[in-house]
C-alpha positions as CSV (number, residue, x, y, z in Angstrom):
1,M,0.2,0.1,0.0
2,E,1.7,3.3,-1.3
3,I,2.4,5.6,1.6
4,E,-0.1,8.0,1.5
5,K,-2.7,5.6,2.5
6,R,-0.8,3.9,5.0
7,V,-0.4,7.4,6.9
8,E,-3.5,8.1,6.2
9,A,-5.1,5.2,7.7
10,I,-3.3,5.8,10.5
11,V,-4.0,9.3,11.4
12,E,-8.2,7.6,10.7
13,L,-7.6,4.9,13.5
14,L,-5.7,7.9,16.1
15,D,-9.1,10.3,15.0
16,S,-11.6,7.2,15.9
17,K,-10.2,6.4,18.7
18,K,-10.3,9.8,20.8
19,G,-6.9,11.0,19.7
20,E,-6.5,14.1,19.6
21,D,-4.8,17.3,17.4
22,I,-3.4,15.0,14.8
23,Q,-0.6,16.1,12.0
24,A,1.0,14.3,9.8
25,F,4.4,15.8,8.6
26,D,5.7,15.0,5.0
27,L,10.1,15.0,5.6
28,S,10.2,12.7,2.5
29,S,11.9,15.3,0.3
30,K,14.5,15.9,3.4
31,D,17.2,13.8,5.1
32,Y,15.9,12.9,7.8
33,I,15.3,9.4,9.6
34,A,12.2,9.3,7.9
35,D,9.2,10.1,4.9
36,R,6.4,10.9,7.5
37,V,6.0,11.7,11.0
38,I,2.6,11.8,13.2
39,I,2.0,13.4,16.1
40,A,-1.5,13.0,17.9
41,N,-2.6,13.7,21.8
42,S,-3.5,11.4,24.0
43,L,-6.2,12.4,26.8
44,G,-3.9,11.7,29.7
45,N,-2.0,8.4,31.2
46,K,-3.9,5.4,30.4
47,H,-5.0,7.1,27.2
48,T,-1.4,7.1,25.6
49,I,-1.6,3.1,26.7
50,A,-4.5,2.1,25.2
51,L,-4.2,4.3,21.7
52,L,-0.6,2.0,21.3
53,E,-2.2,-0.6,22.0
54,Y,-4.5,-0.1,19.5
55,L,-2.2,1.6,16.7
56,K,0.1,-1.8,17.2
57,E,-3.0,-4.7,16.6
58,F,-4.5,-2.4,13.5
59,L,-0.8,-2.3,12.4
60,K,-0.3,-5.8,12.7
61,A,-3.9,-6.6,10.9
62,K,-2.9,-4.4,7.8
63,G,0.7,-6.5,7.2
64,E,3.2,-3.5,8.8
65,K,6.2,-4.5,9.9
66,I,6.7,-2.5,13.9
67,L,10.6,-1.8,14.1
68,R,10.3,-0.9,17.4
69,I,8.5,0.8,19.8
70,D,8.9,2.9,22.8
71,E,6.6,3.8,25.7
72,S,6.0,5.5,28.7
73,E,2.7,6.8,30.1
74,D,3.4,10.0,28.3
75,W,4.9,9.2,24.8
76,A,4.5,6.2,23.1
77,I,6.6,5.6,19.8
78,C,6.0,3.7,16.8
79,D,8.3,3.0,14.2
80,L,7.6,1.9,11.3
81,G,10.7,2.8,8.9
82,D,9.0,4.9,6.9
83,I,6.7,6.3,8.8
84,I,7.2,7.5,12.7
85,I,4.3,7.7,15.2
86,H,4.0,9.8,18.7
87,I,1.2,9.7,20.7
88,M,2.0,12.1,23.8
89,T,0.1,13.6,26.2
90,K,-0.6,17.5,26.0
91,E,2.0,18.5,28.9
92,Y,4.8,16.5,27.1
93,R,3.4,17.7,23.4
94,K,4.0,21.1,24.4
95,K,7.3,20.4,25.9
96,Y,9.0,18.9,23.8
97,N,7.3,21.0,20.8
98,L,8.3,18.2,17.9
99,E,6.3,20.5,15.5
100,E,8.9,23.3,15.4
101,F,11.6,21.4,15.4
102,L,10.2,19.6,12.5
103,Q,8.8,22.3,10.7
104,N,12.6,23.9,10.9
105,I,13.4,20.5,9.3
106,Y,10.8,20.9,6.2
107,Q,11.3,24.1,5.8
108,S,15.0,24.0,5.2
């Protein structure tokens, strides 16, 4: 499946499970570790873990290969190689401000 459709499916899943402020960044033309990055807010610590569990089940059912998962109650990262998904609490997202970092890469 093409990467755009995969990103759309992931965004739709996160949205359907109450993920908030979901953003997808296309970094395919940049020198970055992934072609796409998706960031979503969770509603809190337990929701971060729940969203990650839904995501893992969804990805496995789609035949995606998960290369690495790092998780805590505040921030979970799922690496598919060409797509990286970040799920984090609003507080962590504000603290680490990944959007600004990714936009700087995008604009360079």
